[in-house]
BAKOL-201690 format. One record per residue (C-alpha): residue number from 0; x, y, z; residue in one letter. Coordinates in pm, 1 decimal, m for minus. Layout:
BEGIN
+-----+----------+----------+----------+----+
:   i :       c1 :       c2 :       c3 : aa :
+-----+----------+----------+----------+----+
: NUM :        X :        Y :        Z :  a :
...
+-----+----------+----------+----------+----+
END
This chain:
BEGIN
+-----+----------+----------+----------+----+
:   i :       c1 :       c2 :       c3 : aa :
+-----+----------+----------+----------+----+
:   0 :   5033.6 :   2154.2 :   5903.1 :  m :
:   1 :   4795.8 :   2193.5 :   5617.0 :  f :
:   2 :   4609.2 :   2410.1 :   5868.7 :  s :
:   3 :   4862.6 :   2645.7 :   5911.3 :  q :
:   4 :   4974.1 :   2659.8 :   5553.7 :  f :
:   5 :   4682.1 :   2523.9 :   5343.5 :  p :
:   6 :   4849.6 :   2649.9 :   5011.4 :  w :
:   7 :   5052.0 :   2343.5 :   5068.5 :  l :
:   8 :   4781.4 :   2129.6 :   4914.2 :  r :
:   9 :   4644.1 :   2338.3 :   4653.7 :  e :
:  10 :   4680.9 :   2281.5 :   4295.8 :  k :
:  11 :   4798.7 :   2484.8 :   3999.0 :  n :
:  12 :   4985.4 :   2736.1 :   4146.3 :  l :
:  13 :   5314.5 :   2901.6 :   4055.7 :  s :
:  14 :   5645.4 :   2851.4 :   4182.9 :  m :
:  15 :   6017.2 :   2971.4 :   4176.6 :  i :
:  16 :   6280.1 :   2743.1 :   4273.0 :  i :
:  17 :   6635.4 :   2738.1 :   4379.0 :  s :
:  18 :   6860.0 :   2742.4 :   4083.8 :  a :
:  19 :   6992.3 :   2382.2 :   4143.7 :  d :
:  20 :   6959.6 :   2057.2 :   4168.7 :  y :
:  21 :   6760.1 :   2042.9 :   4471.1 :  d :
:  22 :   6524.3 :   2303.4 :   4326.9 :  g :
:  23 :   6470.4 :   2128.6 :   4003.6 :  l :
:  24 :   6372.1 :   1780.7 :   4211.3 :  i :
:  25 :   6116.5 :   1937.4 :   4383.5 :  c :
:  26 :   5962.2 :   2140.6 :   4076.3 :  a :
:  27 :   5930.0 :   1788.4 :   3945.9 :  s :
:  28 :   5735.1 :   1664.9 :   4219.7 :  l :
:  29 :   5513.2 :   1975.7 :   4299.2 :  l :
:  30 :   5446.2 :   1961.1 :   3938.9 :  h :
:  31 :   5351.7 :   1595.9 :   3906.7 :  h :
:  32 :   5093.7 :   1574.0 :   4229.9 :  h :
:  33 :   4965.6 :   1943.6 :   4233.3 :  l :
:  34 :   5030.8 :   2078.1 :   3877.0 :  n :
:  35 :   5255.2 :   2354.4 :   4013.8 :  w :
:  36 :   5403.0 :   2556.3 :   3710.1 :  q :
:  37 :   5770.4 :   2671.7 :   3721.5 :  l :
:  38 :   5763.3 :   3020.8 :   3673.9 :  e :
:  39 :   6168.5 :   3108.1 :   3727.2 :  g :
:  40 :   6474.4 :   3034.3 :   3945.6 :  y :
:  41 :   6670.1 :   3202.4 :   4216.2 :  y :
:  42 :   7029.9 :   3147.3 :   4301.1 :  d :
:  43 :   7051.4 :   3379.6 :   4576.9 :  l :
:  44 :   7188.4 :   3644.7 :   4311.8 :  n :
:  45 :   6946.1 :   3650.7 :   4044.3 :  t :
:  46 :   6565.0 :   3614.4 :   4003.5 :  i :
:  47 :   6503.1 :   3476.2 :   3665.3 :  w :
:  48 :   6125.1 :   3536.8 :   3570.5 :  i :
:  49 :   5835.6 :   3495.1 :   3339.4 :  t :
:  50 :   5546.4 :   3746.3 :   3238.6 :  e :
:  51 :   5375.3 :   3538.3 :   3397.2 :  k :
:  52 :   5565.1 :   3454.1 :   3758.0 :  g :
:  53 :   5585.6 :   3862.3 :   3764.5 :  i :
:  54 :   5186.1 :   3920.6 :   3741.5 :  q :
:  55 :   5175.4 :   3623.8 :   3940.5 :  e :
:  56 :   5371.0 :   3757.6 :   4219.7 :  k :
:  57 :   5117.2 :   3785.5 :   4518.7 :  q :
:  58 :   5040.7 :   3385.2 :   4441.4 :  n :
:  59 :   5417.8 :   3327.1 :   4398.6 :  l :
:  60 :   5514.4 :   2976.4 :   4635.6 :  i :
:  61 :   5901.6 :   3020.3 :   4638.1 :  w :
:  62 :   6016.0 :   2622.8 :   4670.4 :  v :
:  63 :   6350.4 :   2551.4 :   4811.0 :  d :
:  64 :   6399.2 :   2876.7 :   4930.0 :  l :
:  65 :   6307.5 :   3126.9 :   5256.6 :  n :
:  66 :   6240.2 :   3465.0 :   5153.8 :  i :
:  67 :   6125.0 :   3754.4 :   5346.6 :  l :
:  68 :   5860.6 :   3989.9 :   5128.0 :  p :
:  69 :   5516.5 :   3957.6 :   5362.9 :  k :
:  70 :   5321.7 :   3833.0 :   5053.5 :  q :
:  71 :   5614.0 :   3574.1 :   4949.4 :  g :
:  72 :   5550.9 :   3222.2 :   5039.6 :  k :
:  73 :   5805.3 :   2967.2 :   5081.5 :  a :
:  74 :   5891.3 :   2619.6 :   5166.4 :  i :
:  75 :   6293.5 :   2586.7 :   5276.1 :  g :
:  76 :   6485.3 :   2446.9 :   5526.5 :  g :
:  77 :   6763.8 :   2700.2 :   5664.5 :  h :
:  78 :   6801.7 :   2821.6 :   5990.1 :  i :
:  79 :   6694.1 :   3163.5 :   5973.0 :  v :
:  80 :   6632.0 :   3236.4 :   6368.9 :  s :
:  81 :   6949.4 :   3414.0 :   6553.2 :  i :
:  82 :   6752.4 :   3342.8 :   6915.5 :  s :
:  83 :   6430.7 :   3252.7 :   6880.0 :  g :
:  84 :   6288.0 :   3596.7 :   6727.9 :  d :
:  85 :   6161.9 :   3548.3 :   6386.1 :  i :
:  86 :   6137.1 :   3801.7 :   6166.3 :  p :
:  87 :   5771.4 :   3880.0 :   6017.1 :  l :
:  88 :   5833.0 :   3809.3 :   5628.2 :  g :
:  89 :   5887.1 :   3402.5 :   5760.3 :  f :
:  90 :   5503.6 :   3373.4 :   5892.9 :  q :
:  91 :   5471.8 :   3250.2 :   5586.2 :  s :
:  92 :   5694.5 :   3029.8 :   5541.2 :  s :
:  93 :   5663.6 :   2664.1 :   5579.7 :  c :
:  94 :   6037.0 :   2561.5 :   5763.9 :  n :
:  95 :   6104.2 :   2290.1 :   5955.8 :  p :
:  96 :   6346.3 :   2458.9 :   6162.7 :  n :
:  97 :   6127.6 :   2748.1 :   6217.6 :  i :
:  98 :   5860.2 :   2504.9 :   6348.3 :  l :
:  99 :   6104.2 :   2265.1 :   6533.2 :  a :
: 100 :   6196.2 :   2630.4 :   6705.0 :  e :
: 101 :   6537.1 :   2576.2 :   6612.0 :  i :
: 102 :   6796.7 :   2869.5 :   6613.1 :  t :
: 103 :   7138.8 :   2957.4 :   6527.8 :  a :
: 104 :   7270.8 :   2805.4 :   6852.2 :  g :
: 105 :   7171.9 :   2483.8 :   6790.7 :  e :
: 106 :   7282.8 :   2408.2 :   6436.3 :  f :
: 107 :   7346.1 :   1990.0 :   6537.9 :  q :
: 108 :   6972.4 :   2002.3 :   6563.1 :  r :
: 109 :   6939.4 :   2157.2 :   6237.7 :  k :
: 110 :   6673.6 :   1994.8 :   5952.9 :  f :
: 111 :   6927.4 :   1767.5 :   5806.8 :  p :
: 112 :   6716.3 :   1625.6 :   5519.7 :  f :
: 113 :   6645.1 :   1841.1 :   5201.9 :  s :
: 114 :   6328.1 :   2004.4 :   5102.0 :  t :
: 115 :   6211.7 :   1710.9 :   4847.7 :  l :
: 116 :   6255.8 :   1510.4 :   5188.7 :  i :
: 117 :   6027.1 :   1724.5 :   5370.6 :  y :
: 118 :   5750.5 :   1720.3 :   5091.5 :  l :
: 119 :   5775.8 :   1375.3 :   5031.1 :  l :
: 120 :   5686.1 :   1343.7 :   5447.8 :  w :
: 121 :   5441.9 :   1619.7 :   5444.6 :  l :
: 122 :   5229.0 :   1453.0 :   5153.1 :  h :
: 123 :   5328.4 :   1085.8 :   5267.9 :  n :
: 124 :   5445.7 :    988.4 :   4885.6 :  i :
: 125 :   5621.8 :    721.6 :   4857.2 :  e :
: 126 :   5889.1 :    663.2 :   4557.9 :  i :
: 127 :   5975.2 :    368.7 :   4365.7 :  n :
: 128 :   6174.4 :     42.5 :   4495.7 :  n :
: 129 :   6385.6 :    103.9 :   4210.4 :  d :
: 130 :   6788.6 :    197.0 :   4337.3 :  i :
: 131 :   6808.7 :    480.4 :   4119.7 :  l :
: 132 :   6499.9 :    652.1 :   4222.3 :  a :
: 133 :   6634.9 :    625.9 :   4579.6 :  r :
: 134 :   7020.7 :    747.5 :   4505.1 :  l :
: 135 :   6784.7 :   1009.1 :   4277.0 :  l :
: 136 :   6658.0 :   1116.0 :   4607.9 :  v :
: 137 :   6880.0 :   1079.3 :   4902.7 :  l :
: 138 :   7095.2 :   1301.1 :   4669.1 :  h :
: 139 :   6912.2 :   1573.5 :   4726.3 :  s :
: 140 :   7113.8 :   1832.0 :   4962.4 :  d :
: 141 :   7355.2 :   1560.1 :   4989.1 :  a :
: 142 :   7095.9 :   1403.2 :   5240.7 :  t :
: 143 :   7234.2 :   1047.5 :   5217.7 :  w :
: 144 :   7594.1 :   1210.9 :   5370.2 :  l :
: 145 :   7408.3 :   1394.6 :   5626.4 :  k :
: 146 :   7234.1 :   1042.0 :   5741.1 :  y :
: 147 :   7549.5 :    876.1 :   5805.5 :  q :
: 148 :   7760.9 :   1191.6 :   5974.8 :  q :
: 149 :   7483.2 :   1298.1 :   6201.9 :  y :
: 150 :   7271.2 :    952.7 :   6320.7 :  p :
: 151 :   7147.9 :   1118.8 :   6622.7 :  e :
: 152 :   6995.0 :   1407.3 :   6470.0 :  n :
: 153 :   6823.5 :   1204.9 :   6162.7 :  t :
: 154 :   6648.5 :   1018.8 :   6415.1 :  k :
: 155 :   6548.1 :   1277.5 :   6598.8 :  y :
: 156 :   6391.8 :   1430.6 :   6284.5 :  w :
: 157 :   6277.7 :   1090.7 :   6199.7 :  e :
: 158 :   6039.1 :   1089.4 :   6548.3 :  k :
: 159 :   5982.9 :   1446.5 :   6468.4 :  l :
: 160 :   5817.1 :   1363.5 :   6110.0 :  l :
: 161 :   5597.1 :   1064.6 :   6225.5 :  p :
: 162 :   5420.5 :    772.7 :   5982.4 :  d :
: 163 :   5683.6 :    782.7 :   5693.1 :  y :
: 164 :   5847.5 :    467.7 :   5588.6 :  n :
: 165 :   6202.9 :    638.4 :   5673.3 :  w :
: 166 :   6322.2 :    270.1 :   5671.9 :  n :
: 167 :   6247.6 :    231.0 :   5339.5 :  g :
: 168 :   6382.6 :    527.2 :   5243.6 :  l :
: 169 :   6748.0 :    515.5 :   5431.7 :  f :
: 170 :   6766.0 :    121.3 :   5413.8 :  n :
: 171 :   7146.3 :     54.1 :   5377.6 :  r :
: 172 :   7242.3 :    403.9 :   5314.6 :  v :
: 173 :   7553.2 :    362.5 :   5594.1 :  n :
: 174 :   7737.6 :    106.0 :   5366.9 :  t :
: 175 :   7990.9 :     63.3 :   5161.4 :  k :
: 176 :   7776.4 :   m102.8 :   4897.4 :  g :
: 177 :   7563.1 :    182.8 :   4889.6 :  f :
: 178 :   7845.2 :    432.4 :   4861.0 :  e :
: 179 :   7973.4 :    222.4 :   4570.5 :  r :
: 180 :   7627.1 :    267.5 :   4355.9 :  r :
: 181 :   7666.0 :    640.3 :   4413.8 :  i :
: 182 :   8038.9 :    609.6 :   4321.5 :  d :
: 183 :   7972.2 :    412.8 :   4026.2 :  e :
: 184 :   7625.0 :    457.2 :   3891.8 :  d :
: 185 :   7509.2 :    817.3 :   3982.8 :  l :
: 186 :   7811.1 :   1019.9 :   4000.7 :  y :
: 187 :   7985.6 :    916.3 :   3662.1 :  p :
: 188 :   7623.9 :    978.7 :   3533.8 :  l :
: 189 :   7582.0 :   1324.4 :   3631.0 :  f :
: 190 :   7915.5 :   1374.1 :   3478.3 :  q :
: 191 :   7789.6 :   1257.1 :   3144.0 :  s :
: 192 :   7521.5 :   1501.8 :   3167.8 :  m :
: 193 :   7736.2 :   1792.7 :   3304.5 :  q :
: 194 :   7506.6 :   1832.6 :   3623.8 :  a :
: 195 :   7815.9 :   1833.5 :   3817.4 :  v :
: 196 :   7893.5 :   2226.6 :   3922.3 :  s :
: 197 :   8135.5 :   2165.8 :   4280.5 :  g :
: 198 :   8137.1 :   1962.9 :   4537.2 :  k :
: 199 :   8089.1 :   1993.6 :   4955.9 :  s :
: 200 :   8290.1 :   1990.0 :   5248.1 :  k :
: 201 :   8105.7 :   1648.6 :   5373.8 :  l :
: 202 :   8262.2 :   1302.0 :   5258.3 :  r :
: 203 :   8150.8 :    975.0 :   5314.0 :  s :
: 204 :   8237.3 :    724.4 :   5596.5 :  k :
: 205 :   8334.9 :    456.4 :   5407.7 :  h :
: 206 :   8495.0 :    490.0 :   5101.6 :  l :
: 207 :   8562.4 :    886.4 :   5123.1 :  n :
: 208 :   8356.2 :    964.5 :   4865.6 :  i :
: 209 :   8260.4 :   1368.8 :   4834.6 :  c :
: 210 :   7919.8 :   1478.1 :   4759.1 :  s :
: 211 :   7861.9 :   1676.1 :   4395.7 :  k :
: 212 :   7649.9 :   1969.8 :   4370.8 :  q :
: 213 :   7462.8 :   2079.5 :   4083.8 :  f :
: 214 :   7362.7 :   2474.5 :   4090.2 :  q :
: 215 :   7272.9 :   2578.5 :   3721.4 :  f :
: 216 :   7237.7 :   2932.6 :   3504.2 :  n :
: 217 :   6914.5 :   2914.3 :   3329.4 :  p :
: 218 :   7051.0 :   3124.9 :   3070.7 :  d :
: 219 :   7289.8 :   2848.5 :   2945.2 :  w :
: 220 :   7248.6 :   2545.0 :   3120.0 :  d :
: 221 :   6891.7 :   2471.7 :   2963.4 :  e :
: 222 :   7020.1 :   2128.5 :   2792.0 :  d :
: 223 :   7161.0 :   2004.9 :   3192.7 :  v :
: 224 :   6740.4 :   2115.7 :   3328.5 :  i :
: 225 :   6590.8 :   1958.0 :   3061.5 :  l :
: 226 :   6766.7 :   1617.6 :   3085.3 :  t :
: 227 :   6731.5 :   1604.9 :   3484.6 :  l :
: 228 :   6430.3 :   1649.5 :   3478.6 :  i :
: 229 :   6332.0 :   1362.1 :   3203.2 :  n :
: 230 :   6585.5 :   1169.0 :   3398.2 :  l :
: 231 :   6302.1 :   1214.8 :   3743.9 :  f :
: 232 :   6033.5 :   1197.2 :   3529.1 :  g :
: 233 :   6193.4 :    863.8 :   3396.6 :  d :
: 234 :   6305.7 :    722.8 :   3707.2 :  k :
: 235 :   6051.1 :    831.1 :   3962.2 :  l :
: 236 :   5771.9 :    851.0 :   3739.5 :  g :
: 237 :   5683.7 :   1216.3 :   3836.6 :  w :
: 238 :   5596.3 :   1393.5 :   3496.5 :  t :
: 239 :   5832.6 :   1659.5 :   3399.8 :  p :
: 240 :   5746.1 :   2042.4 :   3462.0 :  p :
: 241 :   5762.0 :   2238.1 :   3112.2 :  s :
: 242 :   6054.9 :   2456.5 :   3132.8 :  i :
: 243 :   5989.6 :   2873.1 :   3129.5 :  p :
: 244 :   6102.6 :   3016.8 :   2837.7 :  s :
: 245 :   6177.8 :   3418.8 :   2794.1 :  t :
: 246 :   6303.8 :   3474.7 :   3142.7 :  l :
: 247 :   6364.5 :   3834.6 :   3262.7 :  k :
: 248 :   6648.0 :   3860.2 :   3514.0 :  s :
: 249 :   6676.9 :   4093.1 :   3834.4 :  i :
: 250 :   6994.9 :   4096.9 :   3985.8 :  n :
: 251 :   7045.0 :   4179.1 :   4327.3 :  g :
: 252 :   7340.8 :   4208.4 :   4603.9 :  n :
: 253 :   7447.9 :   3923.7 :   4785.7 :  r :
: 254 :   7664.2 :   3978.5 :   5045.4 :  k :
: 255 :   7809.4 :   3795.5 :   5364.8 :  k :
: 256 :   7824.0 :   3934.6 :   5672.0 :  v :
: 257 :   7929.1 :   3793.9 :   6040.0 :  p :
: 258 :   7634.7 :   3672.3 :   6257.8 :  l :
: 259 :   7769.2 :   3866.8 :   6552.7 :  a :
: 260 :   7709.1 :   4203.5 :   6404.9 :  l :
: 261 :   7348.7 :   4082.0 :   6296.8 :  i :
: 262 :   7331.0 :   4006.1 :   6719.1 :  k :
: 263 :   7443.3 :   4348.1 :   6799.6 :  e :
: 264 :   7195.2 :   4515.8 :   6553.0 :  i :
: 265 :   6919.6 :   4289.3 :   6576.8 :  g :
: 266 :   6780.8 :   4111.8 :   6300.8 :  i :
: 267 :   6452.7 :   4350.5 :   6236.6 :  s :
: 268 :   6655.1 :   4677.4 :   6227.2 :  q :
: 269 :   6936.3 :   4513.3 :   5985.5 :  f :
: 270 :   6666.5 :   4367.5 :   5719.3 :  i :
: 271 :   6472.0 :   4717.5 :   5733.2 :  k :
: 272 :   6793.2 :   4959.9 :   5715.3 :  a :
: 273 :   6938.2 :   4707.5 :   5418.9 :  n :
: 274 :   6632.3 :   4615.9 :   5269.5 :  r :
: 275 :   6663.8 :   4217.2 :   5294.0 :  v :
: 276 :   6486.8 :   3995.2 :   5032.5 :  f :
: 277 :   6602.2 :   3676.9 :   5174.0 :  s :
: 278 :   6881.8 :   3548.2 :   5425.2 :  y :
: 279 :   7009.3 :   3228.6 :   5543.7 :  a :
: 280 :   7233.7 :   3123.4 :   5856.2 :  i :
: 281 :   7456.7 :   2892.3 :   5686.7 :  p :
: 282 :   7696.5 :   2836.6 :   6004.8 :  s :
: 283 :   7723.5 :   2932.3 :   6383.0 :  p :
: 284 :   7942.6 :   3253.6 :   6274.6 :  r :
: 285 :   7832.1 :   3345.7 :   5949.5 :  i :
: 286 :   7460.0 :   3542.0 :   5794.5 :  f :
: 287 :   7447.3 :   3580.2 :   5403.1 :  n :
: 288 :   7190.5 :   3758.6 :   5268.2 :  f :
: 289 :   7053.4 :   3941.8 :   4929.0 :  t :
: 290 :   6923.6 :   4294.2 :   4861.4 :  s :
: 291 :   6763.2 :   4405.6 :   4554.7 :  f :
: 292 :   6789.4 :   4769.9 :   4713.3 :  g :
: 293 :   6416.2 :   4809.7 :   4652.0 :  t :
: 294 :   6161.8 :   5016.7 :   4885.6 :  v :
: 295 :   5962.9 :   4762.5 :   4883.9 :  n :
: 296 :   6199.9 :   4467.8 :   5008.5 :  k :
: 297 :   6052.0 :   4234.4 :   4712.0 :  s :
: 298 :   6203.2 :   4333.9 :   4358.1 :  p :
: 299 :   5873.7 :   4191.1 :   4209.7 :  l :
: 300 :   5716.2 :   4549.4 :   4311.1 :  e :
: 301 :   5926.4 :   4747.6 :   4106.8 :  k :
: 302 :   5907.0 :   4866.4 :   3761.2 :  k :
: 303 :   5844.1 :   4529.8 :   3669.1 :  h :
: 304 :   5459.7 :   4482.3 :   3731.1 :  g :
+-----+----------+----------+----------+----+
END
């Protein structure tokens, strides 16, 4: 893995993260262990980026994201292959679904954990033996719920990603007691911090708890971002990254089309015709993509540089 993606071990790199809880907790880990610097956010509609991030555009790492420009290195876990074909720009993406050759026809085998947990495995990082530390990690991308709902698939991926203390991480996740801690300790804490913006469809097995989510807008959620990364610092022992200020925003256009249409046209042709910057296949029938309408596919190549 490290020979294919040597940058995964490099120190002092610049990163753009997904504008949500998952991106923030990944940023905390990567800053603490590799001193990566946070230079912006991307919420699949808008890129918020610092001047330094634009200058570093060739070397930026896009974390918890999948982007297409060839110079774009990324680490994220969406399904991007329709029938085994991987578009050119994804050669530089460290994506467990690409590496395991999982396509849109095999959603039941999709990588069930979060980008954070993939990073913990890659760097063999153990987390503090503290219940709240574990809850914070397992909350990323609702991993605890996926562990409950898709036990066969999680076991399959534990074997695929060996030499990690999976038992320690997932200990008692499938119990009423664990769910009570989520419901009585974790979610009220997030509510008090205003770190909840929605919920997912997945529900827990024992207490029927609906998973909470947090997506943010850096223009007005800076206080919540700071509170969250300080919480990660406190409970996980990860030195908080500096929050970027003076961000330039670059607006894109996000659309949803039926996957059948992409199969008909061909993925490469569609990407070219629509100047696709990033995309994901969130379900067997849907294709979400973002375009910035630029000749080079990358909005950072425009007049900003």
